[in-house]
C-alpha positions as CSV (number, residue, x, y, z in Angstrom):
1,G,-25.1,207.1,-39.6
2,Y,-24.9,203.7,-40.6
3,A,-21.3,202.3,-39.9
4,A,-21.0,199.1,-42.2
5,T,-21.3,201.2,-44.8
6,K,-20.1,204.9,-43.7
7,Q,-23.3,206.6,-45.0
8,V,-25.8,208.3,-44.0
9,S,-29.6,210.5,-43.6
10,A,-29.1,214.0,-44.1
11,G,-31.2,217.2,-43.2
12,I,-33.8,219.3,-41.7
13,Q,-36.8,218.8,-39.7
14,I,-38.6,221.8,-39.8
15,D,-42.5,220.3,-38.5
16,A,-44.2,217.0,-38.6
17,T,-45.5,217.2,-41.7
18,T,-42.5,218.9,-43.2
19,A,-38.6,218.0,-44.2
20,I,-35.8,218.9,-46.4
21,V,-33.7,215.7,-46.8
22,V,-30.6,216.6,-49.0
23,P,-29.7,214.6,-52.1
24,K,-29.0,211.3,-52.4
25,S,-30.0,211.1,-48.5
26,P,-30.0,208.2,-47.1
27,D,-27.1,206.9,-49.0
28,L,-24.4,210.3,-48.4
29,A,-21.6,209.5,-48.5
30,A,-20.8,210.5,-43.9
31,I,-17.9,213.1,-44.4
32,A,-16.3,212.8,-41.4
33,G,-13.7,210.1,-39.8
34,T,-13.6,208.8,-36.7
35,D,-10.4,210.5,-35.5
36,P,-11.1,211.5,-31.3
37,T,-9.4,214.5,-32.4
38,P,-11.3,217.9,-34.3
39,A,-8.7,216.9,-36.7
40,D,-11.4,215.4,-39.4
41,N,-13.9,217.2,-38.0
42,S,-16.6,218.6,-41.2
43,Y,-20.3,219.0,-41.6
44,Y,-23.2,219.7,-44.4
45,E,-24.0,223.2,-44.4
46,F,-28.3,224.7,-44.5
47,R,-29.1,227.1,-45.8
48,V,-32.3,229.6,-45.9
49,G,-33.5,229.1,-49.5
50,T,-32.1,227.1,-52.8
51,Q,-28.7,227.2,-53.2
52,P,-26.7,228.3,-55.7
53,K,-25.7,227.3,-59.4
54,F,-22.8,229.1,-58.9
55,D,-21.1,230.2,-54.9
56,M,-17.3,229.1,-54.1
57,T,-15.6,230.7,-50.5
58,T,-12.3,230.6,-49.7
59,T,-12.3,227.7,-46.5
60,E,-8.2,228.4,-45.7
61,I,-5.3,230.4,-46.7
62,T,-2.4,228.3,-46.0
63,T,0.4,230.9,-47.0
64,N,3.7,230.6,-44.6
65,P,2.7,233.7,-41.4
66,Y,5.5,234.5,-41.7
67,I,7.3,235.2,-45.1
68,I,10.8,236.8,-45.7
69,V,10.8,240.3,-48.5
70,G,10.4,238.6,-52.1
71,N,8.1,236.7,-53.8
72,N,5.9,234.3,-52.0
73,A,3.0,232.5,-52.4
74,I,0.0,232.4,-51.8
75,T,-1.7,229.6,-51.7
76,G,-5.3,227.6,-49.4
77,S,-8.0,225.9,-50.6
78,I,-11.6,226.8,-51.9
79,L,-14.8,225.1,-51.5
80,N,-17.9,224.8,-54.6
81,N,-20.7,225.5,-52.5
82,G,-22.5,225.8,-56.2
83,S,-24.3,222.8,-57.5
84,E,-23.0,223.0,-60.5
85,A,-19.5,222.0,-61.2
86,V,-16.7,224.8,-61.6
87,T,-14.7,224.3,-65.1
88,S,-13.7,227.9,-64.2
89,F,-13.2,231.0,-62.1
90,D,-10.8,233.8,-61.3
91,L,-8.6,233.5,-58.5
92,N,-8.1,237.2,-56.8
93,Y,-6.5,238.3,-53.3
94,T,-5.3,241.7,-51.8
95,V,-2.5,242.6,-49.8
96,D,-4.2,245.9,-47.3
97,G,-6.6,246.5,-49.1
98,G,-5.3,247.1,-52.0
99,T,-6.0,246.8,-56.3
100,A,-6.8,243.2,-56.6
101,V,-4.2,240.5,-57.5
102,T,-6.7,238.9,-60.5
103,S,-6.3,235.2,-62.5
104,P,-7.6,232.8,-64.3
105,I,-8.2,229.8,-62.9
106,T,-8.9,227.0,-66.2
107,G,-9.0,222.8,-67.0
108,V,-10.6,222.0,-63.5
109,N,-13.6,220.5,-62.5
110,I,-14.0,220.3,-59.1
111,A,-17.5,218.5,-57.9
112,P,-20.4,220.3,-55.8
113,S,-18.4,220.3,-52.3
114,G,-15.6,219.4,-53.5
115,K,-12.4,221.5,-52.4
116,Y,-9.7,222.7,-54.6
117,A,-6.4,223.4,-53.1
118,F,-4.9,226.3,-55.1
119,S,-1.6,228.5,-55.3
120,H,-2.3,231.3,-56.6
121,P,-0.6,232.1,-60.4
122,I,0.7,235.5,-59.5
123,A,3.3,235.2,-56.5
124,W,3.2,238.2,-54.4
125,N,6.1,240.4,-54.6
126,V,6.9,242.6,-50.9
127,D,8.7,244.8,-51.6
128,K,9.2,245.9,-47.9
129,P,8.7,243.5,-44.1
130,G,5.4,244.8,-41.5
131,V,2.1,243.8,-40.9
132,K,0.2,242.5,-43.8
133,K,-3.1,241.9,-44.5
134,I,-4.2,238.8,-47.0
135,V,-7.5,238.8,-48.8
136,V,-8.6,235.0,-50.5
137,W,-11.6,234.8,-52.6
138,A,-12.9,233.2,-55.8
139,S,-15.1,236.0,-58.8
140,N,-16.7,235.6,-62.4
141,I,-17.4,230.8,-61.4
142,N,-18.3,229.4,-64.9
143,G,-18.5,233.0,-66.4
144,N,-21.2,233.5,-63.5
145,P,-21.3,236.3,-60.7
146,D,-21.1,234.3,-57.1
147,G,-25.0,233.6,-56.1
148,Y,-24.1,233.7,-52.3
149,P,-21.0,236.5,-52.0
150,S,-21.2,236.6,-47.6
151,D,-19.3,233.8,-47.6
152,D,-16.7,234.0,-50.4
153,N,-13.8,235.9,-48.8
154,R,-11.1,234.7,-46.0
155,A,-7.8,236.4,-44.8
156,K,-5.4,235.7,-43.4
157,T,-2.8,238.4,-41.5
158,I,1.2,238.3,-42.8
159,V,3.9,239.3,-40.6
160,V,6.8,240.0,-43.2
161,Y,10.4,240.1,-41.5
162,S,12.5,242.1,-43.9
163,R,15.7,238.9,-43.8
164,S,16.0,235.5,-42.6
165,I,18.9,234.6,-39.6
166,Q,20.2,231.1,-39.0
167,K,19.3,230.0,-35.5
168,T,22.6,228.5,-33.8
169,P,22.3,225.7,-31.1
170,L,25.1,227.1,-28.5
171,Y,26.3,223.5,-26.6
172,E,27.8,224.1,-23.3
């Protein structure tokens, strides 16, 4: 990269005469920061073949891993891996492989390589304690199927408790 401008040139050199360059190189904005910890590590990913127009992947589920019985929000972030901006999609989740809970998301504008932080519009109504597996994914992207479905899902294990107990410190 170029420290003064925070611009980089990115691509893949296949052989002495063939290379593939990321569009906008060498004036591509650097996506990794300068923090010495992994906190801001980011990278460009290269896949074999042509990038699909519509491709989204759930990058993280931020729902607390310890919740109590009742209504709980399913939150996280999703990445547009496609070459087109996303203006609508269906956001889905399942619990322990059950029936999918789906809600349309409209009125967004997620640029290629852009992230979208979500809170699923339909809360998860947990009725009993236990260990649960949540899976989240996007579908119906701008009315189209996902062009690379193998990277769609993200899963997280959640521990559900029957009640919350207030902890009281003991001072001697």
